[in-house]
N, C-alpha and C positions, 0 to 999 in steps of 0.2 A: 608450383611454389616451394619452396622451401620454410621452413621456419624460422619467422624473423627474430634475430636477436635486439633484446632493445639495447641500443648505446647511444652513447655521445648525446646532445639534445634531446631525442626520445624519450631517454630513460628518466633525463631530469623531468619533462613534462610528465611522463606515466608518474615518479613519484609527489609532483605536483595535484595531480587527480586522485592519490589515493590519500593525500591530503585533506583537499576538498569534501571528499565524500565523509572522511572522519569528521571533519568540523560541520558540513551539514547536519549531519546525525547528534552531534553534540551541541548545534543549534537547536534543533528539532526536542530535544530534551527538556531544557529550559524554558525552551516557547509555549510546548504542547501541555508538557508535564505539570505546569500550573492549573490547567482544568481540574487534574483527578484530585489535587491537594487541597485547592481553595475551599471546596467544602469541609473536609474534615479538621481545617486549619480555623474556618468561619467559624465553625459549631462548637471549637475548642474541644473535639473527639481528639485531637492529635496537636501538641505543640508542634513548631515546625521544624524543630531537630530533629524530631523523629519521623516525622510523618514525610520530608523529603527522600531519606532513606528508605523508609518502606515503600513508598511510590518508585525510586529507582532499581531497589528488586524485583518488583513486580513486573519494569518493564524491561530490565535484563532477561528475566525467563518468558517473558512474552514473546521477545522477537526469538529466541534461543529453540521455544519451542512449537511457534507456531506457523511454523510450515514455509513454503514459498510462492503460494496460490498468488496470495497479492503481488510481490515482487514481479512474478514472471506476466501476469496481468499490467503491470506497468512498463515492462520493458515492451512489449508488444505493439506500444502508442509508436514505439520509432521503426525507422526502416531497419531494421536491423540488419537482414539478408542483402540489401544494397549494401550496407556499412561494410560489411564483413571481406567484399568482394575489392576494396580498395585502400587506399596506405594507410598505412596505424594514423598518420598526421589527421585524417580527417576525423577519422575516430574521437582523436583528442582534443581539435574542436569543439566536437557534437557535444563530450562530456564536459569540458569546463564550463563552456555557456550555459547548459542545463543547472552545474553546480552554482556558480559563478550568482547566476540570475537568482536561484532561489534564495540564497545564504544571503546577500543584499535585503532583498525584500523582507526575509524573516526578520532579519534585522533590526531592520526600518521599523516594522511595525513592533516588534518588542521595545525597543528604546521609546516608542511613544505609547506602551500598553496598551495595545489594543488585540484584543484575540483574534488571531488570521490561520487561516488555517495552511499548514507545510503541504496537506495534500493536494489544494487547489491552487499554492506556487509551484510546485513542483510539476504538475500536467502542465502548466500553465508552459512553462521554460522547457518541456519537451517538445509542444508542438512547437513553440517557436523556433527551435535547434532542428528542427526535422522541417521546418519551413524554408530556413534558411538550406537545410543541405539539397531539399529539392531544387533549389534557385540554382545551383551550381552544378549539380549532378543528376538532376532530373530521377528517375526510378519511383519508387510504390508511394514515398512521400509520408505521411502523416497518417496513421491507420484511423480515419475516422469513423468508421465503424467504432471501434471500440474504446474512441473517445469520446462520442456522443451517451455508450454503455457507461464510464465514469463519469460523464456530466452529469447524466440522470443520476447517478449515485448521489454524489455531492450538492446535486439541487433537492433533492428530495430527502435526505435524512435530514437536514436541520429544520422543514415541515412537522417530520415524523416526531423527532425528538420534542418541538415545541407542544404539537399535539398529545402525546403520549404522556409527556410530563402533565400537563393541563388533566387529565382525564384521572390517573393515578393520586393526584394531589383534590380533586374533587373529591374520589370515593375516600380520602384518607380525612378530609373534613366532614364529608357530609356522611359516611356509614361507618368508620372506624370511632372518630370521635375522640380520640386520645386526646386530652389537653398536653401531654408530657412530650407529643410529637410537635406541639407548635409555639414549645419555646422559645424566647432569643436569648441566648446566653448572654450573659452582661459581666464584666469583668474577668479577671485571669483565671480563677478559684472554681466559674461558672459549669462545668463539666456534665458534658449528657449522664443522663441514667445508663447504668454499666448495660445494656439491651437495645438500649440506643446505639451508645457508643460503638459495641461492637459489629452494627449494621453499619453504621457510616465508619469505620476502620476496613471491614468487605468491602462494600462499595468500592473503596478508595484503590484497594489492591484490584479489584476484579475491570475498575477504568483501565489505571494502569499496565494490567496485563495483556489487555485485550486492545491498549494504545499500541504497545509493544510489537503485539502479533499481528497488528495493521500497520500502521506509523513506521514502525520499524522494520517490515519488511522493506518498504520504499527504499531503505538505504542497501538491503540487500541487492535489490534489482539494478539500483546504481552501480555499484562496487561489482557485480557481475558484467554491467555494459562497460568499465574499466576493461576489465580481464579479459571480456570476449573482444571488443575494439584493438587490444593491443597485443594479446596472446590467443587469438583464433582457434590454433590448433588445440591448445590446450584445455580450453574452456568453452568453446563451442558447442560442444558434446559432453556427457558425460562418459569418461573411459572407464570409470569403477564397475560400470555395468557391460559384465562378458557377453564375447559375441553369443555363445550359446542361449544363452537369456533372452537373448534379442529375437533366435530363429526361433526358440518354441512358442515368445509370443506370435509371431507371424506364420508359423504353423498352426497354433490355433485357429487363426483368422479362417485363415485359407480353408477348414477343415469345417468353419459354420458355411461358406459357401454351397458345401455338398449338400445342407439339407433345406437351404431354401428353393421351393420349389412354386413354378409359375409367377417369378417377379414380375411386377411393373417394368416397363420401357426405362421408365429413370430409374429405377433401383436396379436394373442390368448393364445402364451407364455409369453407375457410383460403383457397381462390383467388376466392371469390366477393369474402369482408373485405378480401382484401390488395388487389386490384382496385379495389375500392370506396376505398381509404385512399390507393390512388396519384391517380385521378380527383380526388378532393378536396387531393393536394398539388398538382399539377399546375394545379388552376385557383387555389389560395392563390400560386404561385408567381406568376403571371400578374396577381395583383389584390393581392400584399400590399405596401401600405404602410408603406416601408422607415421613419415614424416612431411607428409603431403597438405600442404594446407585447404590447396585449393579441391582435393579428394574431404578431405572434413567437412569443408562448406558447404558441398553436393549431397554428401550424406547427411547431414543436418538437413537439408531440401527434403529429402528422400524421405526420412522419417514424419516430417511435419507433413508432407503430401497423404502417406498413408493414416496418418491421426484425422486427418482431415475428412478422410472419407470414412474411416471407424466411425467420427462422429455422423458424419450423414447418415451414416445406417440406422445408430443405436437413437436416432431423435427421428426417425423415420415414422411416423402414424402408422403409414397404411401394411408397412414391411409385417407381416407375420413372422416371428421367432416363437422358440420354446424359450421358456426360461434358460433354459441353459445355455444355449445358444448365447442368447441375450450376454448371461453373467459374462459366457466366455470374452466376448467381444470388449465388455465394460475395462473386464481384468487386464486384457493385452492394450487397451488405450489408454488405462492408467500404468501400466509399467515401461510401455514406448514412450511416455510422458516424460518420465524420469531422466529422459535421457536428452531432451532439450532443455527441459523444464526443471533446473538444480540450482544449488549453490551448496559449495563445501562447507564445511563444518566451522573450519578457520573464517570463513569470509562470516558469515552466522555470528562466529564470537567476538569478530570486531565492530561489528554493527551494536551488537549488545553491550558490549563494554562501553563504546561511545554514547549510548543513549542513557545508559546508567548512568554514569558520572557527568553528562549533560544536564541531567535531571536535576542534580544536586546544585545547581550552579544557576543562579540568573532568574531566580524563579518568578521572584515576588513581586515586579511590575506587572504581570500579567494577573497572577492573585487576586493583588488589589483591584483590581477591574470586575475580576469573576465575582469575589466577594462581597464588595462593597456599592459599585457604580451600574449594574445590571438593572437592580430595584432601586426603591427608594427605603427600603426597610433593608435589616439586617436581614441574614439568612436565621432561619430555624431549622429544627434538625428535619420538620418533615421536608423541605425543599429542598437543603442538604441531599438529605438520602433519594429523593424521588429523581433528581436531574442525574444523580449516579447509577440509579439502577436502570431508569433508559438508555441513558447513555453505555454502559457495559452493554444490556442487549442489544442494540444499534449495531453496535460496532462488533459484535461477537458473531451477528449475523452473517454481517457483513463480507468478516472473515472467511467466515465459512463458504462464500460465496465467490472467493476471489475477487472481492470489489474495494479500491479503497475508499475509504468514508472519512470526511474530518473530524476530529476528537475536537479541535475547539467549536465546533459550528454544530455540532451535536449536543454538546454540554451548556454551550451559551445559550440555546436556543430552548435546552430543559429546564435550566436555572430562569428565563425567562417564562417561560411558560407557567412552571410551577410559582413564579412571583405575579402572572397576571391571574391564575386561578383562586390565589388568597384573597389578591386585594383589586382583580380588575386590571381595566389598562392603565389606570392613576397609579399604579403600583410599578410601576416599571419606568426606569427612567430613559426616557425619549434622546435625550442629547448622546449618552454612550451607546443607545440601539443604533442610534443614526452613522457614531463612528465605526462602528460593525462592521453596519450593513455597507457602507460606501467602503471600507477594507475589504466587503465581501466581492462587490460587482468591481471594484479595479483590480485585484488581485490577477484574474487570467488574462485582462488586456495588458498589463504591465508585464506582468511574468513573459508573456509571450514576446513583446516586444524588447524587454531585456536579452532575452536570450538570443531573439533571432540577431540583435546586433553584434551582441558577443561573438556570436558566430562567425559571424563577418569579419570582426575584426582579427579573431583568431585567425582566420584563414590568409589573413593578409601576411602572417608572420611564420606559421607552422607547416 
C-alpha cells in the first residue's frame, strides 16, 4: 500500500480535526488555568490583567519544554496499531468523537462555573471511542492496563492534594505562626507583603508551567493521533532518527546478551524473543521501502516488540547485570523509544500557542468558584500558597512519571484541605463541594457515552 494522498472530503475532515484539537486546547487553557490564577487574584498578589498573561506564558513554556511522556501515555489508551491498518475514515471517526465529546463536556462545566478535569474528560472520551472501534472492527480495544494506571493516578491525586495541603497548613498554623501569612486581604489596595507576594506569584508560575507540561501534552497526543490516523507513513515513526543510530542501539543490546551467564528459563525466553525482534528490525532497516505504509507500520510494531523485551530485561530483579550493561540497555531503550514516541516541534508549538491564548480568555467563571465558593471565608495568603505549592509538586512529579493528572482536582482539593485545616469541616462550602464531586463522578461515564455515540454517528457518514 502506497502513501495515501488526502483529497476531497477526507482533506476537509482532516482540517476539521485540526481545528477541533486546537479548540480543545484553547478551552483547556481557560477552563483549567483558572486554577492557577485564582489564588494570586484572590490574595491580591496580582491583578487579573497581569495574572492571566503571566499564567499564559508559563503554560506555553510548560508545553514547549515538558517532553512527550504524558502525550504518549494518553495515546497508549487507544488501539493505535489496529487503527493504522484501516482506512483513514475510521481514524477520522475516532478523532472527531474524542474531541467533540471532550469539548462539549468541558464547555458545559465551564459555563456552570464547575471546576472539572479536562484530563478526566479526555480519558473517558478515548475509552468511549475505543469501545465503539472494537464493536465495529474488533482488535485489541481499550488498553485497560493503561486505563487503570491513569485512573488510579486521577483518583489518588485529589486525595494527595487535600491531605498534603492540610498538613502543610497545620505546619504553618502551629509551627511557623507568622501572622502575616493568615491575613485575609480586604479592598483593592490591600496587597500582600513583598516576600509573600513573590511566593504567591512564583507558585502561580509553577502551577501554570506544570499544567502546561502535563495537560498541554494531552493536546500534543491528540494532534499526533490525528497525524498518525491521516498520514501514518509520515508520522507513525520518527524519520529524523537515522538507520545508523537505530542499528547502533540494536547492536549495543546484542552485545549485552553475550555477558549474561546462566540465565533462568524465563530470562532465556525473553532474550530469544528480543533477539528475534532485533533480527527482524535489522532486516527491515535494510529493505524498507520509504513509500510503503504497510512496511512502516510493521517496522513500528517491530520496534515496539524490541522495547517490550528491553523493559522485561531491565525490570527483572533476578537478572544479574553489570552496571555498565544495565546502563547500555537503558540508553538503548530510551533511544529506540524516540522512534515511536515523538512529536515534531511545530506540533508542540501549535498546542503551546493554543493553550497560552486560551488561558487569557474566559477564565473568570472558574476563578470565582475556586476563590469564593470552596470555603466559607475569603482565601488568606497561606491557604493560597499552600494549595499551589502542593498542586505544583503533585503535577510536576506526575509529569516526570509520564502520568496525566487533573490540575483542577489537585488544586481544588488543595484549597479544600487548606480551608479544612484552618477552620474544620464547617469552613467548607458543602454545596460547591457536592457540585464538584458530582461533576467528578459524572465526567467519566458521560464522556464515555458521548464519545461512543459520536463514533457511531460519524461512522454512518464518513
